[in-house]
N, C-alpha and C positions, 0 to 999 in steps of 0.2 A: 300371604306374600307371593307375588308373581315377579319373576325378573327374567331379562334376557342375559344369557351367560356371555360374559366377555372374554374372548381368547387372550387378550393382552393382559388381563388381570390374572387369569387362570395359569398362563404359561410360566409365570414366576412364583406360584404360591407353593407352599410346602406340601400340600396335599397331592398336587400333580407331580411334584418332584419324587415323592415317595412311591407313588403308583408307577412312575417311570422307572425307577430303580428296581422295581419288582417286575417289570415287563408286562404291566397290565395294559392291554391295548383295546382290541375290539373294533367295532365299526368305525367309519371314518370320523364321526364326530364324538366318539366316546371319551376322548381326552377330557372333554368339557363336562360331560354327563357324570363320569366317574368321579372327577375332582369334587363336583358339587355334592354328590350323594355321600362320598367318603367323609367330607367335612361335616355335613349336617348329622350323619349317623354317629360319627366318633364324638362329636360335641354333645349330643343327646345322651350317649352311653355314659360318657364321663360324668353326667349329672345324675345318673341312676345306678341301681345295683344290676349290673350286666348279668349276673347269674340267674335273675328272675325275669329277665325281658323275653317277650315273645315278639319275633320279627318276621314279617312276611316279605318275600321278594316275589312280586307278582308279575308274571310274564318272564320268568327268570331264564328260560332257554338254557344256553350253556355258558352263561355269563362268567367271564373272568373275575369280575368285581365280586360275585357272590362268595367264592372260596377265599379270595384275598381278605375280604372282611371277617369271615369266620375265623381265619387263622390269625390275623392281626389283632382283632379285637377280642378274641377268645369267646366267640358267640356261636350259638347254633341258630341258623337262619333257615326258615321253612320256605323252600322253593316251590312256587305255585305255577302251573302252566295248564293250558287247556288241551283237551285230547286232541282236537284237530290241530295240526300244525307240528310242533316240536315235542309233543308229549305222549306218543303212543307207548304203552308199557313195555313192548318187547324191545324198544331201543332207548329206554329212559336213561338220562344222564344222572350222575349222582347228585346233581344240584336239584333235580326234580323230585321233590317229595310228594306232592299231590298233583294229581292230573283231574282237575275239576273245572267247572264253570264258576269262577270266582264270584260273579255277580248274582249267582243263585245259591251260593253255598250257605249250609246251615251249621258249619263248624266254628265260624268266627263271628262273634256277636259280643262286642264291648269287652273282648278279652285279648286284645293285641296291643302292643305298645308302639310298634312301628310298622307302617305299611309303605313299601317304596316300589316304585314303577321306573325301571331304568330303560328309557327310550322305548317303552312297551305299550303304554296306554294308547298312544296315537294309532296303533294297528287296528283300529275300530272305526266305524262311522261315528260321527259326533254324538248321536243319541246314545250309543253304546258307551262312548267316553264318559258321558254324564252318569250313566249307571254304574260305571266303574269307580267313579269318584265317590258316589253315594255309598256303594258297597264297602269301599275303603274306610270311610268315616263310620259306618255301621259296625265295621269290625273293631274299631278302635276304642280303647278305654278312654275315659276322660282324661285330658292331658296327653293323650296319645299323638304321635307325629305322623303326618302324611307328607310323602315327598313323591314328586313326579317330575321327569324330564320328558319334553315333548317337542313337537316340530312347529315352528312359527313361520308364517308367510305373510306378504302384503295382503293377500286375500286367501280366504278359506277355500280348499279344494282337495279332492282325492288325488293322491300322488301315486300313480301305478308303479313306478320303478322301485319304491320302497314299501309299497302295499300300506299306505298310511294316509291319515287326515292331517294336512298341514293347516293349522288354524291362524287366523288373523288376530291381531292384538285384541280387537273388540270382542271377537268369538271366543278367544281364550278367556277373557275376563267374565263373559257371560257363562261359559262352560264350567269354569272352576269357581265361580261366584266370588271372585276376588280382583284386586287391582294390581297393575304392575308398578313397581318402584324403580326409580332411576330412569336412564335414557331407553326409549323404546323405538329408536330409528333403525328399521330393518337395514337399510342401505349403509348406514355408518358401521353397523356391526359386520356387514359383509366385508367391508374394507379391513376390519380386524382379522377376519378369518384369512384373507389374502395376505396379510403382512405378518401373521404371528410366526413364531419360531417353532410351532408344533407340526408344521407340514400339513395343516388342515386343508389348504388350497390344493395341494397335490394329491392327497388322500381323497378329497372330493372329486376331483377329475378322474382318478383311477376308478372310483365307485360308479360315477354316473357318465363319464365320457363328455363332460361339458364344463366350461368355466362359469356358467351362469347358475346361481344359486337359487333353488326353488325354496329352500327353508334354512332356518338357523335354529339354534337350540334355546327353548324357553324352559323355565323350571318353576315349580310350585313347592312351597312349604307352608303347611297349615297345621296348627295345633288344635285338637278337638277340645271344645270347651266343655 
């Protein structure tokens, strides 16, 4: 399943409310990413014995969501990040358990219950995004859950201000080998960003210095067969 995250739906859901109550913020669009991931992970955990779940937060950085989920859901989550960027060992954050190239790792092979990417998978060229999706599915057990939030634009392009690939609807479907459900109108969703009660418009302007949206947030949820 692929979907565009709706600010008007998320602004009033219980997952976002709980995150807000706990001061979980992050990047300008993370109100949406966090609410989607929290709902999906909590729902999956509720159906399984959380004591035995293996969960990977890939591209974890210093995510506020990571520690919130551990505390709220009583989980141990393995934070994975690459050495280049946010994960040199001399300045490791407590959320970063492994500094490895996830796509070439030998540790995770059909032994993981959940792999999630919190607005991280897009910080690669499109061919590497595909490798990251494949590596995630390779890591998962049968019945395991893959989650990712990522950037969607009218046309695929590299977006230097955020160092990320913004995918078109068609390229997202090709890259994730999946299809979108629900409305997929970029410009209608931008209107929601500008009118929502979560200050997304102001947060976007502060981040990029413009009122024009280069991307909005898409999400992937897949169960490994």
